[in-house]
C-alpha positions as CSV (number, residue, x, y, z in Angstrom):
1,M,-47.1,22.8,-78.3
2,K,-46.8,20.3,-81.2
3,R,-43.1,20.2,-80.9
4,K,-43.3,19.5,-77.2
5,L,-45.9,16.7,-77.7
6,M,-43.7,15.1,-80.4
7,F,-40.6,15.3,-78.1
8,L,-42.5,13.5,-75.3
9,S,-43.8,10.9,-77.7
10,L,-40.3,10.2,-78.9
11,A,-39.0,10.0,-75.3
12,A,-41.7,7.5,-74.5
13,I,-40.8,5.4,-77.6
14,G,-37.2,5.5,-76.5
15,L,-38.0,4.3,-73.0
16,A,-40.3,1.6,-74.3
17,S,-37.6,0.3,-76.6
18,C,-35.0,0.3,-73.8
19,N,-37.2,-2.0,-71.7
20,A,-38.6,-4.0,-74.6
21,G,-38.8,-7.7,-73.8
22,F,-38.8,-7.1,-70.0
23,K,-41.5,-8.5,-67.7
24,K,-42.7,-6.6,-64.7
25,G,-42.2,-7.8,-61.1
26,D,-43.0,-6.2,-57.7
27,G,-42.0,-2.6,-56.9
28,G,-41.3,-1.5,-60.4
29,L,-38.8,-4.4,-61.0
30,L,-38.2,-5.4,-64.6
31,Y,-36.6,-8.7,-65.6
32,D,-35.6,-10.5,-68.8
33,V,-34.5,-14.2,-68.6
34,R,-32.2,-14.6,-71.6
35,V,-31.2,-18.2,-70.8
36,D,-33.9,-20.3,-69.3
37,K,-33.0,-23.9,-68.2
38,D,-36.6,-24.7,-67.0
39,G,-35.3,-26.1,-63.7
40,P,-36.9,-25.5,-60.3
41,K,-36.9,-21.8,-59.4
42,I,-34.9,-20.3,-56.5
43,K,-36.8,-20.2,-53.2
44,E,-36.2,-18.6,-49.9
45,G,-33.8,-20.7,-47.9
46,D,-31.9,-22.1,-50.9
47,F,-28.2,-21.8,-51.2
48,I,-27.1,-20.0,-54.4
49,S,-23.9,-19.1,-56.2
50,V,-24.3,-16.2,-58.7
51,D,-22.0,-14.2,-61.0
52,V,-23.2,-10.6,-61.0
53,I,-22.5,-7.3,-62.8
54,A,-24.3,-4.3,-61.3
55,K,-24.5,-1.2,-63.4
56,T,-26.1,2.2,-63.6
57,D,-28.5,3.1,-66.4
58,A,-25.5,4.7,-68.1
59,D,-23.6,1.4,-68.1
60,S,-21.2,2.5,-65.4
61,V,-20.1,-0.7,-63.5
62,L,-20.8,-0.5,-59.7
63,F,-19.7,-4.1,-58.9
64,S,-18.7,-7.2,-60.8
65,T,-17.9,-10.7,-59.5
66,Y,-15.9,-11.2,-62.7
67,E,-13.5,-8.4,-61.5
68,T,-13.2,-9.8,-58.0
69,G,-12.6,-13.3,-59.4
70,H,-15.3,-15.1,-57.4
71,P,-19.1,-15.5,-57.6
72,S,-21.4,-14.2,-54.8
73,L,-22.5,-16.9,-52.4
74,L,-25.6,-16.5,-50.3
75,L,-28.5,-18.2,-48.5
76,M,-31.6,-16.9,-50.2
77,R,-33.6,-14.7,-47.8
78,A,-36.8,-12.6,-48.1
79,P,-36.3,-9.4,-50.0
80,Q,-35.5,-6.4,-47.9
81,S,-37.7,-4.2,-50.0
82,K,-40.4,-4.7,-52.6
83,G,-38.7,-4.9,-56.0
84,D,-35.1,-5.4,-54.9
85,V,-32.7,-7.8,-56.7
86,L,-33.5,-10.7,-54.4
87,S,-37.2,-10.5,-55.4
88,G,-36.0,-11.0,-59.0
89,L,-34.0,-14.1,-58.3
90,K,-37.2,-16.1,-57.7
91,F,-37.8,-16.1,-61.5
92,L,-34.5,-17.9,-62.1
93,A,-33.1,-21.5,-61.8
94,E,-29.6,-23.0,-61.9
95,G,-28.0,-22.2,-65.2
96,D,-30.2,-19.2,-66.0
97,S,-28.9,-15.9,-67.1
98,A,-31.0,-12.7,-66.8
99,T,-31.0,-8.9,-66.7
100,I,-32.8,-7.5,-63.7
101,K,-33.6,-3.8,-63.3
102,T,-34.5,-2.5,-59.8
103,N,-36.2,0.8,-59.5
104,I,-34.0,3.0,-57.3
105,D,-37.0,4.9,-55.8
106,S,-38.7,1.6,-54.8
107,V,-35.6,0.0,-53.2
108,T,-34.3,3.1,-51.4
109,P,-35.7,3.0,-47.8
110,K,-37.9,6.0,-46.8
111,G,-35.7,8.8,-45.5
112,A,-32.5,7.2,-46.7
113,P,-30.3,9.1,-49.2
114,K,-30.4,7.9,-52.8
115,P,-27.3,6.5,-54.5
116,P,-24.9,9.2,-55.7
117,F,-25.6,8.6,-59.4
118,K,-28.3,9.5,-61.9
119,G,-30.7,7.2,-63.4
120,K,-34.0,5.3,-62.7
121,Y,-32.6,1.8,-62.3
122,I,-29.7,-0.3,-61.0
123,V,-29.2,-2.9,-63.7
124,Y,-28.0,-6.4,-62.7
125,E,-26.6,-8.9,-65.2
126,I,-26.9,-12.3,-63.4
127,K,-25.8,-15.8,-64.1
128,V,-26.9,-18.5,-61.7
129,E,-24.0,-20.9,-61.3
130,K,-25.4,-23.2,-58.6
131,V,-28.5,-23.8,-56.6
132,I,-28.8,-26.2,-53.6
133,S,-32.4,-26.4,-52.7
134,K,-33.4,-26.4,-49.1
135,G,-36.7,-28.1,-49.8
136,N,-37.7,-30.5,-47.0
137,L,-34.1,-31.3,-46.1
138,S,-33.1,-31.2,-42.5
139,E,-30.9,-28.3,-41.5
140,Q,-28.0,-30.7,-40.9
141,V,-28.3,-32.4,-44.3
142,F,-28.8,-29.0,-46.1
143,K,-25.8,-27.4,-44.4
144,G,-23.7,-30.5,-45.2
145,R,-24.5,-30.2,-48.8
146,Y,-23.7,-26.5,-49.3
147,E,-20.6,-26.7,-47.1
148,A,-19.3,-29.6,-49.2
149,Y,-19.9,-27.3,-52.3
150,L,-18.1,-24.5,-50.6
151,K,-15.1,-26.7,-49.8
152,S,-14.9,-28.0,-53.4
153,Q,-14.9,-24.4,-54.7
154,A,-12.3,-23.3,-52.1
155,D,-10.1,-26.2,-53.2
156,E,-10.4,-25.1,-56.8
157,M,-9.6,-21.5,-56.0
158,K,-6.6,-22.6,-53.9
159,K,-5.2,-24.6,-56.8
160,A,-5.9,-21.7,-59.3
161,E,-4.4,-18.9,-57.2
162,P,-0.6,-19.5,-57.9
163,I,-1.4,-19.9,-61.6
164,K,-3.3,-16.6,-61.7
165,I,-0.5,-14.8,-59.9
166,K,2.1,-16.2,-62.3
167,K,0.0,-15.2,-65.3
168,Y,-0.6,-11.7,-63.9
169,I,3.2,-11.2,-63.4
170,A,3.9,-12.5,-66.9
171,D,1.2,-10.4,-68.6
172,K,2.4,-7.3,-66.9
173,D,6.0,-8.2,-67.6
174,L,6.9,-7.5,-63.9
175,K,10.5,-8.2,-62.9
176,V,9.5,-9.3,-59.4
177,T,11.6,-10.5,-56.5
178,T,9.9,-13.2,-54.5
179,T,10.5,-13.6,-50.8
180,P,10.5,-17.0,-49.0
181,S,7.0,-16.2,-47.7
182,G,5.7,-15.8,-51.3
183,L,5.5,-12.0,-51.5
184,N,6.2,-10.7,-55.0
185,Y,7.5,-7.1,-55.2
186,V,9.0,-4.7,-57.6
187,I,10.7,-1.4,-56.5
188,N,9.6,1.0,-59.3
189,T,11.2,4.1,-57.8
190,P,14.0,3.6,-55.3
191,G,14.0,5.9,-52.3
192,T,17.0,7.5,-50.8
193,G,16.0,7.6,-47.1
194,E,16.3,5.0,-44.4
195,K,14.4,1.8,-44.2
196,P,11.7,1.3,-41.5
197,Q,12.1,-1.1,-38.6
198,A,9.3,-3.1,-36.9
199,G,7.5,-0.8,-34.5
200,D,8.1,2.3,-36.6
201,T,5.0,4.1,-37.9
202,V,4.9,4.4,-41.6
203,A,2.9,6.8,-43.8
204,V,1.9,5.3,-47.1
205,Y,0.0,6.2,-50.2
206,Y,-1.6,3.2,-51.9
207,V,-3.8,1.9,-54.7
208,G,-5.3,-1.6,-54.1
209,R,-6.4,-3.7,-57.1
210,F,-7.7,-7.2,-57.9
211,L,-5.7,-9.1,-60.5
212,S,-8.4,-8.0,-63.0
213,G,-7.1,-4.5,-62.6
214,K,-10.2,-3.3,-60.7
215,V,-9.4,-0.8,-58.1
216,F,-11.1,-1.6,-54.8
217,D,-9.5,1.0,-52.5
218,T,-7.1,3.9,-52.6
219,N,-6.2,7.0,-50.5
220,I,-5.2,9.0,-53.6
221,K,-8.0,11.2,-54.8
222,D,-6.9,11.4,-58.4
223,E,-6.6,7.6,-58.6
224,A,-10.1,7.2,-57.1
225,K,-11.4,9.6,-59.8
226,K,-9.5,7.7,-62.5
227,A,-11.1,4.5,-61.4
228,K,-14.5,6.2,-61.3
229,M,-14.9,5.4,-57.7
230,Q,-17.4,7.3,-55.5
231,I,-15.4,10.1,-53.8
232,N,-16.0,9.8,-50.1
233,P,-16.2,13.3,-48.5
234,M,-15.2,11.9,-45.1
235,N,-11.9,10.5,-46.6
236,P,-9.0,13.0,-46.2
237,Y,-7.1,11.2,-49.0
238,K,-3.9,11.5,-47.1
239,P,-1.2,8.8,-46.4
240,I,-2.4,6.0,-44.2
241,R,-0.4,5.8,-41.0
242,F,0.2,2.6,-38.9
243,P,2.9,1.0,-36.9
244,L,4.7,-1.8,-38.7
245,G,4.2,-5.3,-37.3
246,V,0.9,-4.7,-35.5
247,A,-2.0,-7.1,-35.7
248,G,-4.8,-6.0,-38.0
249,M,-2.6,-5.1,-41.0
250,I,-2.1,-7.7,-43.7
251,Q,1.2,-9.5,-43.5
252,G,2.1,-8.6,-47.1
253,W,2.3,-5.0,-46.1
254,N,4.1,-5.6,-42.8
255,E,6.7,-7.6,-44.7
256,G,6.9,-5.5,-47.9
257,L,7.3,-2.1,-46.4
258,L,10.3,-3.3,-44.4
259,L,12.1,-3.7,-47.8
260,L,11.6,-0.1,-48.9
261,N,13.6,3.0,-48.3
262,K,11.7,6.2,-47.5
263,G,10.5,7.7,-50.7
264,S,10.3,4.4,-52.5
265,K,7.4,3.5,-54.9
266,A,6.8,-0.2,-55.3
267,T,4.3,-2.8,-56.5
268,F,3.3,-5.7,-54.2
269,V,1.6,-8.8,-55.6
270,I,0.4,-10.4,-52.5
271,P,-0.9,-14.0,-52.3
272,S,-3.9,-14.6,-50.1
273,S,-1.7,-16.3,-47.5
274,L,-0.2,-12.9,-46.8
275,A,-3.5,-11.0,-47.2
276,Y,-7.0,-12.3,-46.1
277,G,-6.3,-16.1,-46.4
278,E,-8.9,-18.7,-47.1
279,Q,-11.6,-16.9,-45.0
280,G,-11.4,-13.6,-46.8
281,N,-12.5,-10.3,-45.3
282,Q,-15.8,-8.6,-45.8
283,Q,-16.3,-8.7,-49.6
284,I,-12.7,-9.9,-50.4
285,Q,-13.3,-13.6,-50.7
286,G,-11.0,-16.4,-49.7
287,F,-7.9,-17.2,-51.8
288,T,-7.9,-13.8,-53.4
289,P,-4.5,-12.4,-54.4
290,L,-4.2,-8.6,-54.3
291,V,-2.0,-6.0,-56.0
292,F,-0.9,-2.8,-54.3
293,D,1.0,0.1,-55.7
294,V,2.5,1.8,-52.6
295,E,4.6,4.9,-51.9
296,L,6.5,5.1,-48.5
297,V,6.3,8.8,-47.8
298,D,7.4,8.9,-44.2
299,I,8.8,6.9,-41.3
300,I,8.2,8.0,-37.7
301,H,10.2,6.3,-35.0
302,P,8.2,5.3,-31.9
303,N,8.0,7.5,-28.8
304,P,8.5,5.0,-25.9
305,N,6.2,7.2,-23.7
306,A,3.3,7.4,-26.3
307,P,0.2,5.1,-26.2
308,K,0.3,2.4,-28.8
309,P,-1.7,3.3,-32.0
310,V,-4.3,1.0,-33.4
311,A,-3.9,-0.2,-37.0
312,P,-6.6,0.9,-39.4
313,K,-8.7,-1.9,-41.0
314,P,-7.8,-2.0,-44.7
315,M,-9.6,-2.2,-47.7
316,A,-12.7,-3.8,-49.2
317,P,-14.8,-3.2,-52.3
318,Q,-17.6,-0.7,-51.8
319,V,-20.6,-2.1,-53.7
320,V,-22.1,-5.6,-53.4
321,P,-25.4,-7.0,-54.5
322,A,-25.6,-9.9,-52.1
323,Q,-24.5,-10.9,-48.6
324,P,-22.0,-13.7,-48.2
325,V,-22.9,-17.0,-46.6
326,R,-22.8,-16.9,-42.9
327,K,-22.4,-20.1,-40.9
């Protein structure tokens, strides 16, 4: 009995030291403001730009804006549940940095499955880059201010994108060929089969990455495991099939796959102009270049009597702590 009591006491001491310095918020939330600029705190309705790293208790990274290359942008709204990360942002101001721990039991809706990882908390490392206060501003004035900020940020990202691509290619020592449209490609393993034509259906294995190296999507199970991604039981992890040239597939793929023989393995470094452009797509923000390792495993010529297939919607990161700004 004494051994058991001692063990429990040591466990309690360990838990206390882990959360030392943290203050308590609603719903079991814990927060520690490490950099405090003493400015006005974030309020509901404000526009904010934040850099975020979301982790498990075991320090496994779920999401990072540093890996995607852009901060999260949102109009501050009411928390969806007591103790979620938004309820922790009210303690912060522009320029602040903090660690916020949300209790998984508190933020998981009743009856909903819990996240597929162990631990008591999701841990957010947050830096508040910008706050535009709604205050008593009219909707028109407020919208004008944050849209002007968004434009300035977009202009900076647009200027930075070709520099980032050039640096990535140099750092990886890639011997790329660049097409007139701006697609950069390297054929790592030449194929021996025919090349596809527009309208052919292709079957492709792929790994999609940000320039940081972070894998955001793949249909190769071993690559998903290597990247420590959640394995989706509904994903067959088989080659993706789609007809070349159809709307809905990014132009970098439509163009790049026409350059490959069947059996080829290649790397595409795709500028945003051939991917998701200045608007982005879901959680891939505007002016985001992407890297794909692809393998063209099959080419199927069209049957003139068959109905036209619909292109699948590709590829977005799986975990996000905040919703993007919606106009």
